[in-house]
N, C-alpha and C positions, 0 to 999 in steps of 0.2 A: 245380562240381557235387559234390554231398556222393556218398561212396562208398555202393557198396549194401551191405546187410546180408552178410555171409559165408554160404555156403549152410546148412554146418554150424550157426550158429549158429541161424539162423531153424527150421531144420526141427528142432532140439531144443527146440523151443517149442511148436510144434503139438500140442495135447493129446492126439490118439490118431495121426494122420496122422503120426507121428515116424519118422527114420530118423537114426540116429547115425553119425558119421563114421568113416571106417576107423582103422585103428589099435590095434584092440583085438584080443587072442587070439581065434581063431576058436571058436566054441561051436557045433557042429551036434547037439547031443545033447538039446536041447529039444523036447518034442512038447505041443500043447494037448490035454488030454483033457476030452471033454463030461463035466460033471460029473453026477452023481446029485443029482437035487433034494431038498429038506430038505421035510419036512412042514409044513401049514398055512401055505401060502407066501401073503404078503399080495398084494393088487394090487400093479403098476408105481406107481411115483411118479409122479404128475402134473408133466410139466415144463412151465416157464413159456416163453412166446415173447419175453418181455423179463426181462432180468436183469444184475446186475452181481456180478462176484465178485474177489475176490483168489485168487491161486493162488501156492504155493509147488512148484516143480517141480525135484526132486532125480532127478538123472540118473545111477543108480548106477553103469553102466558107464562113466563119464568122469568120476566123481567130482565133479561140477559142481552147482550150485545157480542157477537163475535165480527172479526173484520176477517177477509179473505181474498186471496189472489188466484183466478181460476185460469189455467191454462189447458185449453183443447185442440187438440190436432187429429182430427179423424183420417186425413190421407196417410199420416206415420203411425195411426194406431197407437196414441199416447196421451197422456193427459195428467195433470198436475194442479193440485190445490195445496194453498198455503193458509195456515189459519192462526190467528191471532188473538188469545182467551185470556182476559184479566187474569183468570185463577190459574191457568197451567201454561201460560208463556205463548210461544210460537213453536209450532210444528207443520212439518209436509208430507204429503203423501205423493207419491210418484207412483204414476202405472205406465210401465212399458209392456204393453200387450204383445209385441213381438218377440219377446224374451218369457213372456207368461209369469210375469213376479210385478210385485208392487214393494214399494219401500216407506217405511213410516221412519222419518226422522224428527229428532226432538234435539236439545241443546245438549240433552246425555247420551246422545249414542243415534244408532239407525239397526234396523231389524227388515231384513229381506223376507217376503212370504210367497208362496207360490198365487199365482190365481186360478181359484177353482171355484164350484158352484157352491161349496159349501161357504166361501170367503164371507165374513158377515163384513167387510170395510171396503166395499165396492162403491166408491162415492159416484163416479161415473156408471149410469146404467150400461150393463154388459150383456151381450148376448155371447152363446156358446155355439162353435158348429159342429159338425158329425164326430169330429176327431177329440172334441172335447176342449178345444182350444179357445181362449177367452178372446173377445173383439170388442172394442168400445163399440157404444151404439152411435147412429146418426145425432146430427144436433136438433132434432126436433124433437126426439126422445131426451136429449140432454136437458134441453131447456123446457120440455115438456110443451110445445107450442108448435101448430101447425094443422094443417087441413085434416088430419085425421082425429084430431082432438075436438072439432067443431067449435070453434072460436067463434063467439058473436062480436060482431062490431057495436060498442056501446057510445060510440060520438069522440068528442075531443075533450081532452082534459089539460090540466096544468100540472106539470111534476117539477120540483125544484126550479120554478120559472118557465120552463122549457115547455112548448106546446105538444100534445102528446095524442096520439090514437089509444083510446083505451078498448082491450077487449077482455072478454070474459067467457068460461065454460065452468062445466060441473064434470068434475071426474072419481073414480073411485080412487081409494089409497091401495097401496100393496097388502096392509094387514085386514081389510076388507069393510074400511070406513068410506066416508064421502068426505069430499071436500068440494069450494070453489076457488078456482085460480083466476086471478085478474093480473092483466097484463098492460104495461104503457109503453110504446115505442114512440120514437121521437116520431113527431107528425109527418106524414109525407104531402108534400104541396102545402103546408104551414101558411098561415097570414102573415106570420113573422120571421124573418130570416135569422135562423139560431147558427147557420155555419159561419164560422168567425174565425181567424187565424189565433184570436185570443182565447176559443174554448177550444176545450178538449174533444176529439173525435166521436166521443159519446153522443155529443148533440147533433150529428149528422143524421138524416134521414133515415127511418127505419131501424134504430139502434135501441137496444132495450135500455129502459131506464127506471123500471119499478115492477116488480113481483110482489102479490100478495096472495098468502093461502090461508083459509079459514075451514076449521071442519072438524067432524067428531072421529075419533079413531079407536079401537079396540087397543085396551096398553098392552104390552108384553110384559110389565110388572105391577102388582097391585100396591096400590097407595095405602097410605094410613087408614082411608077409609074405608078399604077393600075393594075400591071402585075396578072395573074391569074396563072401564071405556075413560078418555079424557077430549077435552076441548083443547085446540090449540090456534093459534092466530101469530102469522109470520109475517115480516116485510123486509123484502130485500132490494137495496137500493144500490142498482149498477153503475160504477161510474169509471170514465175513459174505456169505454168498449171499443177495444182494438182489433178489428180483423185482420186476416192476412198471414204470413208463415211466421215459424216462431224459432227462435234461436235453439239449437241443438243442446245448449249447453242447459238451458232450462230443464230438462228431462234427464240430466246427466247427476251421478252422486259427486257431490263437491269434495275438494280435496282436503283431506282432515277428517273423513267420515268414513269410517270401518262398519260394513253394515255385515252382522251376523246373519247365516241362514241363506245364503244366495244359492239359488237352485239351479242358477247357470253354469255348467261346466265349459271350459273353455282352456286348450292345452295353451301352457306356456309357451313364449316363442324361445327358441335355441340361443342362448347368448355366448357369442363367438369365444373361442379358447386364447385369440389373439388379436387386438384392437388398441387403437389409439383414439383418444380422445379431448377434447377442450372442455373444463368444467368451470361453471358459477357456481360457487359454494356459499349459500346464504345460511347464515346461523341466525335464527329467528329469536333467540333467547337471549344471545349477546349483541346482537344487532350489529354484525360484523359480515362483510363480502369479502370473499377469496377466488382468484382465478387461478386454475390448476390445468395443467398438462398431464394427463396419466396415459404411460404405455403398459399392455398387460398382455405378456406372451408365456402361457403357461408350457408350452412346447421347452421354451428355451429357459424357462425357470428365472424369469425377470422381469423385475416391476420397477418401474421408474414414476416419480412425482416430480414435477415441477413447479415451483412458483416464482413471480419475480425476484425473490431474496435467496432462493436457495433452490438446488436441485439434490435429490435422494435416490440413488439408483441400488438396488438390494439383486444381486446375482446369487439365488440358493442352489443353483448346480454346483458353482465353486465353494460357495460359502463364504464370500466376501460382499461387503456393503460400500457404498461411495457415496460421500456427503461435499457437495462442491458449494463452495460460499465465496463471493466478491474475488474470484481466480483462484482461490486454493482448494486443495481437496485432502480430506483426509478419509483414510480407509481402515473400517473394523470387520472383525470376525463375525459371521450371523450365528454365534454361539444363543444354544436354547435360553438362557437365563434373559435374553434381549424381550421374551415373552411375559416375564413377570418385572422386569424394571422399565420395560419401554411399552404396554400392552396396546395404548392408543397409536402410538408410532407406526406399531408393526404389527398390526392386528390382521394384516392379509398374507401373515404369515402363520405357519404352523409345523409342530413335531413331525418328523419322518417316522416311518415304521419303526426303527430302530431306536428310536428317542434319542439319537445323540447328536442328530442335524436338526436344520429348520428347512422345510419346502413351501413354496407357492401353495398358496390355497385353492382348490379348483375354484373356477369362476363363477359356479354357483355361491360357493360359500363366501366369495368374494363380494357378492350381491346379498348376502344373508338368506338366500333362497334354499329350502330344506330340498332335501329327494323322499319326505315323506307325504307327499299329497296335501300339505296344510295350506299351499297358495291357493287362495280365492280369489276367482275372478269379480272385479268390482264392477265394471262395466266401460261404455266408452264415453271418454271425457276429453275436451280440447285442451290442449295442453302447449303453449306457445304459440298458437293458431294453428297446430297439428292434430287431426283426430287420431286419439288413441285408444289402446287397449290398457285397461290398467288393471293391476294384479296387486293385492296385499297379503301380507302373512303378519301373525302376531309373533315375535321373537323375543328371548332374554335380553334385558338390558345390560350390554357390557359394560357400560358407565356406571351402575347403580345396580349391583347383583341383588336377586330375588325381587326386581320390578321386571316387567315386560314394554315392550315397546311395540312400534306399526313400523311397517317398512310398507312403501308404496313404490311401485315402479310401472312408468308407462312405457308400451312401445307403441310407433307409430305402425297404424292399419297396414294389414295384408296389400290394401289396394294401392296405397303410396308407394311411390320409386322415389329414394334417394341416391341423387347423382354423384357419387363420389369419386373423384379423378375421371379415368375412362372406363368405369365399371358402374354398376347398379347394386346398390343395395334394399332389402325390404327389413319388415319390421326391426328397425334399430331400436334401441333405448333413448327416450327423451329427456327422461326426467326420471331422480330418484328421490325420494322422500321418507325422512325418518322422523318418528316424534314417539313422544311417551303416550301409552295407552289411556293415560288419564286425561289427555288433551282431546282425545276425539271429541268432534263437535264443539270442541272449546279453543279454539285456536285462536281466538280475537282476546282473551282475558290476559291479563297478567300471569305469568307463568311462575310456578314455586321452584325453589333451589334445585329439588332433585329431578326437574323436568328437563327436557329438551326438544330441540325441534331446529332440525338442518333440511334444506334443499339443496340438490344437485342437478342443474340444468345442464343438460351435454348437448355438445355442439361438435361439428364435425366428428363424428363417430364413424370411425373407417376400420374396417377388418382388414385390409391391405396394407395400411398406414404409409399411404403414397405420399402423403402431405407431411409425414413426420421425418423430422431429421434427428438422426441418432444423437444421444448425448455425446457431447465430447469428452471423455476420461482421460485425456491424455495428461493433465495434470496429475492423475493418479498415478502414473508411471514414473519411473525414474528417466527414461528415455521412449523416440518414438521415431518412425522414419516414413517418408509416403511412399507409397510404390506405384506405379503405373505399369498398365499392360493393354494389348488389344486383341478383338475378336474379329476374324473376319465373317462376322454375323449381321443381319439385316437386324436394324434397331426398332425399328418399328414393329416387326415381326416379333422379335423375342422378348423386346424389355417393354414397350410402350403397355400400358394397362396393367402392368404385374411388375411393377420396380420393386416393391418389397421381394415378392417371390425370387425373383433373378439376385437381388441382393444378398439376401438370404443363402441363396443356393450357393453363390459366389464365394462368401465367406467360409462356409463349410468347405469348398474346395481350398480356397487359402490356406485355413486351417491345416488340413489334412496334409496337403505337400509342404508347407512351411514348417510341420510338425510342433505347431503349438496348440494351445487349447483355443476355441472358437471367440472365447471373450476377448483375447488378444487382438482382433481383426476389429479394426472399427471404422468408422466412417466410409462405408462402401459407397461409392457413386458412380453408377453408370452413365455414361455420357455420349450423345450421338456424334460420331466423327466421320462427316460424309455421309454414307448410309450404313457405317458399319458402327461398331461399338470399342469405346474407350472406358477401360475401368480405372478408377481412382482409389484408392484404399490406404488406409494407414495402420501398419503393424507396431504394437507397443511393445516396451521391453518388461521390466519385472515391476513389482509392485514397490513404490515409493515409502511404505511402510513395512519393514523386515520382520516385524515382530507378528505380522499377519499371518495367520497359517490357513492358506486356502483347504477344501476338502479333497482336492485332485491335484496333481502335478499340473501345472500351468505352460509345460512344454520347453523348448530349447531357448537360449539365450537369443536375443536379438540379433546377433552378429550372425549365428550360425542360420537362424530362420530366416535370413535374407538372403543366405546362399543355399540354402534347401529350396527355398522357391523360385531363385532365379534358374538353379540347375532344371527342375523340373520343367518349366518355361521353355528355357533352352534346348531342351532334348525332346520336346513336343510331347510330353507325358502329361502337363496339367488339362485336366477337363473340366466343366462344369457339367453338373446332372440337374436337368429342369425338365419336369413332365415327361419322364423315361426318354428325354433328348440327351447327346452328349455335345457341348460346344467346346472345342479346343483354343487355348491361348495360341497367337500368332506367334512362332517359333523366332526367338532373338526380340521380342518386343519388350522384355522386362527393362525396366529401368527404375531409378529414383530421383527424385528430386526436391527441392525445397518450396514449400507454399508461396514464396515469394516470386516463384517463377511460373504460376499459374495464372497469368491475368487474362490469356485469350484462352480461356478452357471451352474445348468443342472445334478448334479448327485445326485443318489439316495441318500446319505448319507446325504442331504440337510435337510433332515426333521427331522434328529437327533439333529440338533444345534439349533432346534426353542426356542424359549424364550416365554413362554406364556405370554401375555399381564397382567394377574393379578400377574404374579412374580413380573414382572418390577415396577407394581405400589405398590405391597407391600414391595419392597425393598427401593423404593423412600419414603415411609411415614416412615419407620424405619430408615432411614439415618436422615429425616429432624426431628424427637423426639429425637433421639441422640444428634443432633447437639443442639436441644432447650434447653435439660437438662445440655448439658454443659456450654452453653452461660449463663444460668440462675445462676450456681454455680458460676463462675467466677465473674460475676455481683455484686452477693450476698457477696461474700469476700472482695470485694473492696469497696463497699457501707460500710460494718462493720468497715473496717477499719479506714474509713473516719469519722464513727460516724453519717452517714446519717439516721440511722434506728431509730425511736422511738415508744415505746409500746403506748404513749399517744396519743387521739385521736386530732387531729386538725381542727377544723370547718371550716376554712378559708382556710385548703389548697384544689387546684382544683383536681377534680376527673381526672383520666387518661382515 
């Protein structure tokens, strides 16, 4: 838990409600005298309800200087103060009244606290409604300047070389003391032109330049002399006072900052159990960038990760993994031993309930999100120009057992609609970040060897995966053949907007009728043929590695699978089930062709170029017989020339 700011430090930073710690020599001789007004008083300056300003606070009676940046936003009920103190470094206080909490951030971490009447760290004057909810007060109360404070105009003065209007009043302190309050604002209708493009906006008319407070106040702490009151005098220099709207990011918890104790509860958006995404992975420790495409399908128990140099596909339903590199494919068994031998590569896999096989982790575990309500809502943050709800959780560090790490996942806010192909998606994940807990609040310092920090920016996150082309696993099988068939259904009403759903349903129907496992049905591509649907897909043969033993049978041989599928289509028994509807293939539309003949996909003339599978088989058999006859003739002539043939029977000859 981050240490709380010391009370005397915080109070020395509040603009007017300041009480300085005991330890100073008591001074009870100060009296605030109501001043005599100067003639020709201008109207009170108009104060903005949104502003940013830099402040240099010089606490004369303690000999300390504190630098601060103040952000005030009354319309959105929020405020922020950033402090720099020589002894304690940099710290920030963020007040989000809409969430009824405030945050204290330092270089070592962050804590969240509720906004209540008992809060001792309310930097901004706060009011509470009938329901007990806190709200930031108006700008007059924040600056302690306005008509209700009875300021008296004291004439013109000069502040940092700028002509100023000087105002003064007396007012009580919150602890029962008394003080004088003196304000200098840049002069209205001054004799010198101060508005120059070379000067900051604080030099425009009616902007605060300096505040001086002086008085006697009862001390909350007895000093060494036993005094119960003390004298104080503070000077506040306002620089770069800028009225106007403030960017939302100012009031957001920065990335890499994990705040303990947040009181805001927000339900974690549902992460879909089937998605594809393009990811930019930045490792901030090794200073490397990688571009990845991932496809996760919990129902089909299939996960693929593709990078420019390789593609890895793990199909835990059949227990086989595929590794493609430079046009070559190697297959391997998904044995439980992989979790120990290659834990980082297969960290998205887990043991099945029988402990004999591997299975795909549920999507929550894939993102390392627990089901134990340990996920904390961090707040709203702008991520890649997208307004996001950010959630965080502390989890074990699988890289370094015994250590802990922080994960942050950012979801686009519910009000934002993501257009994916012909449908819309909401609350999609935008960013996933992992870092060692020791880096909380210190992401800019050099990391230690035991630390890590990785960022995953997600693009094209698509739950329907219409933009995703299935990985070509043809090289991983001994043989394959392309299959075509037609459906007399309207393409736009059946396929458009649900390409993946249709393709998946089609693959299931093909596998059932061909009597093979669905893993051998690949590259399903529905296409528009006129207004109807033409389907092209690839049926795969046996695995190219005969030593790999799948968990289940992968079905009939490729020759039998082709015959089974053709028979089901020619007999009008082939149907695709989608959304409780049945779609039948056109009887006799089954055919096979080589990819080289598919140059004009989608044209109606394609049906004329189909070659019936029976013709292909017949041609193949004919060519085989011709070759066999030619070979026998050549063998006979060579053998006869050598005298190898004898018409007599040799009982000692070995039968062939």
